[in-house]
N, C-alpha and C positions, 0 to 999 in steps of 0.2 A: 195542749196539753199534757206536761209533764209528768211525769210520774218519778220519783222521787225513792229507789230502791237500797240505798247505803243504810238502811238500818237493818236489813233483810242480808244483804254483804257480808254487814261486819259481821253477826252473830255464828251466818256459817262458819267465814273465812277462819273465829275461832273456834268454833270445833274443830274443822278438823284443822288449826293450827297444834289442839294436842293432843290428839289424836298421830299426825302427823313425826311432833317429837316422839309419843312411846313408841310405832316404829321404828324410828332414828334409834331409840336408842336399844333395839331389839336388835335390828340387822347390824349394827354397829359390834353391840357385845356376842351375839353366836360367832361374825367376821372373826373380830379378835382371835374368840377361842382357837374355831378351825382353821387361821389362815389360809383363805380360800381370797381370793381378788374377786372373783369376781361378785360375792357376797359381801365385801366392800366396796366395791363401785357400786350395788349395786342401794349401802349403804351411803356413798357420799347422792349416788341420783336422791332419798329421800334426803340428805340436805337440805336440798334446793326445792323438793316440795311446802320444805319447812319457812328458807328465806319468801320463798311463794307466795305464802298466807302472810305473811309480814310486810310484804311489797304490794300486795295488793289491799292491806288496811290499812299501809298509807296515801293509797293512792286513792280506793273508794272517796277516801274521809275530802278531798282532794274534787272528786271526780260533780256536784254536784248540777242537778237538771237545770236549774235556775237563774236564770241571764241577772248580771251585775254590769255593775256603771265598766270594769277593767273588760268584762269575759259575756258580751251581748251574745255570745250561740251558748250561750250554758259553757261546763268546764267537764262534760263526757269524756271529751279526749285526752283527758289525764287517767281515766280507768283503759282504753287502748297503749295506752304509754305501759301500763302498767304489767297488762297480756303482752308487749312487744319484748317485757323486762327478762318474762320467766320465756318466752325464747332466749335471749339471749345465757341465763343460767342452766338452760336444754347444751347450750351450745359446748358453752365450759364444759358442764360433767361429759357431755360422747369426749373430750380432748383428753380428756380425765383416766376416762377409763382407756381411752385406745392408749394414752403414751404405759399407764402402768403394767396393761397387758405382752407390749412391745419390749419392755423391762425386764420384767419377766420370763419370753421368752429368750432375751441377749445371758441374761445376767443369771438364771437360774435364781431359783426358790425354794425355801420347803414346803415338804408336800404337804394336802387337806387333809385333814381326818376331819370327820362329821362323823355323829351321836343321833342313833333318834331321837333320841330326847329335844334335840337339839334343830333337829328334822319338823319335828310336829310346833316348836316355838315357829316356825319359820310360815306354817300354813296359816296359825294362828295370826300373822302379821299381811300375810294372803288374805285373808277375812277382812280384818282392819281399812285396809289398802281396797276390799271392794267395794265398800261399806261407803266409804268416802269417796268415789269417784261419782259415786253412780245416787247420795244424798246431791252432794255438788252441782254432778250436774242439771240432776230434777230442778233444785232450786232453782238455778239459774237461768235456765231454761223454760220457767216460771217468771221469776222477776224483770228475764233480758236482760243481766249482769254478762258482759262480754270475759270479766275478770275472772265470774267462779268458769265461765264455761272452757276455760280456756284453764285455767286449772285442775277443770273436770276429765280434760283431754289431757294435762303432764302426768295424770295420777291416774290415766286408762293407760296409757306407757307403762307405770311404774309396775303395773298389775302382770300385763304380759312380761316387764324385768325380773321381775321377783320368781314366777315359773318356771320363767328359764333359767334360773338359777338353781330353781330346789330340782329340780329339772336334773340338773350338772354336777347338785351336789348327791341326787340320789345315784350320779353314776358311779361319782368319785367315791363314795359307801362301797360301792361292787365292785372298785378297784378301777377303775378308767383313771385316773390322776387328766391324764391331758385334756377332757373334759372342762374343766374349768376357765383354763386359759381358753379352749377357741370357743365358746359359749360367752366368755366379754365382749367379742365382738358382733354378734347379733346385738347384745346388749346395747354397745354402742351406738349401732345403728336403729336400733328399734325408738333411745332418746333422741338422738338425729332429723328420726322423720314424726316425735311428739313438734318438735318444739320449730320445722317444717309447718305444719299444722298452723300451731299461733297464729307462727308469721301472717301467712296465706289468707287468712282469716278476717287480723286488724288492722293491714296495713290499709287494706278501702276506703276505712274509717278515716285515716291519717293523714291519706294523702288525695280527700274530695272525692274519689269516687262517682262514676251515677248513681244511686242511686236506684229511679225508675226512667225505663223506658220512657224517651221525650213521647213516643207515639204512644204510647199508654196515655201518656195523660192530654196528651192535644184531642183523642178518641175522649176523654172522661170530656175536657174541657166542651168539646166542643154540640152535647148530649147537654148541654145543659143552653133551654127555652134564651133566646136572645142572645147567644153568641157567635159570631158572625168570623173569626179570624182567632188564631191561637199561634204564637213565633218567639220564637225568644227562649223555648224552653231550656232551665238546665235542675238541674234535682242533686243535690248531698247526704251525703250521712248512711244511716242503717234502717233498713227496713224493719218495724218491731219496737223499733233502740230512740231513732229520732232521724224527721227526715224534713232536708229542706229543699222550699218549690216557689223556683220564680219564674214568670212567665211578662212577656207581652200579650195581650190581650183587644183584641176591635169588639165592639155590640152595640148592638143595636137596641142604642134609645142614643134620647136629646136633650136631655138632663142630667145633670149630675145626678140626682137623688136613683135616676132607673138607671142607669151606671154601675154606681157602688152597689144594688139591689141585688143585678145579678153578677157585681163581680162576685158578692158576699154568697149567693150561691155555689158558685165554680169552688171558692177556698170551704166552706160547709163539704162539697162531694170529696175534697182532696182528702180532705182530713180524716175524717172517715172512713174513706180509701186505705191510707197511711199513715191511719195512730201509731202514735204523734206526731204531728208534722205545726211546719209553722210554713208560709205559703201568701211567699210576695209578688202579687200580679200591680203591673204597670197600666192599667189602660191610657190607649189612643186614640189618634181620630181617623174614620174608613181612606183615611190617605195613604194610610201605613200599612196598608195590605201587605201580608205576606206570606209564602210560601218554604221560607226559610223555620223551619221546623223548632232544631236545634241548629246550636252553634257550632 
């Protein structure tokens, strides 16, 4: 059974898009007023937040779990592709931040000026970021959406970036101008780490990495009465989102109807354990007995 979560995903992405645009405008406005490199870098980071929401809306519209003639296994990898796009945006943001910091070290620049009212605006921005991150992550886990979880991870990095920037600007306000440049480097590292996390979580889906250990599937299949042997087991997908399982099966039956009944029991057990799952079983004669559990 497939679960279509696209309506919920689109609604969450639209809400967070509006909030991210609001945050981006505030950061850019305060960054321009103060001349803070780290804050302008943080604003650039927020530009990627908005771009990620737009990218998520586009990919979500294509990521139907239901198969069709051209895509017999569904379209859910589009969502993982969108998550990889988020990782790419984070990589670009990391490069831009480091480049700006190095240029300011080499060429110098105007001193940063910050007022208490501008710091209060940044605290408001921080509150919005915290709400967006926890809201997206909570809904993403509930509906099992890769794109929402990836975007929440990105926004979580934005929280730490903003906290770092605010700490640096407080230092600037107290007279430590060098903090603005120095703190732009850990900001870049936080952005890079977020991108790496998103990449690591979504590559297994795209490269068809094993979803379930074949030994686990083998044990479950053999627990069904009538199953004699189970071999050549393979699986792919992501547990909780969509799993595909295939295997060769030998059953203790002399007729097609009994073989079919035993096979359906195996399919039902695996589908209940790893739902949603699609199971393909090839029944073989006793002479094909094999101890090769997996490929």
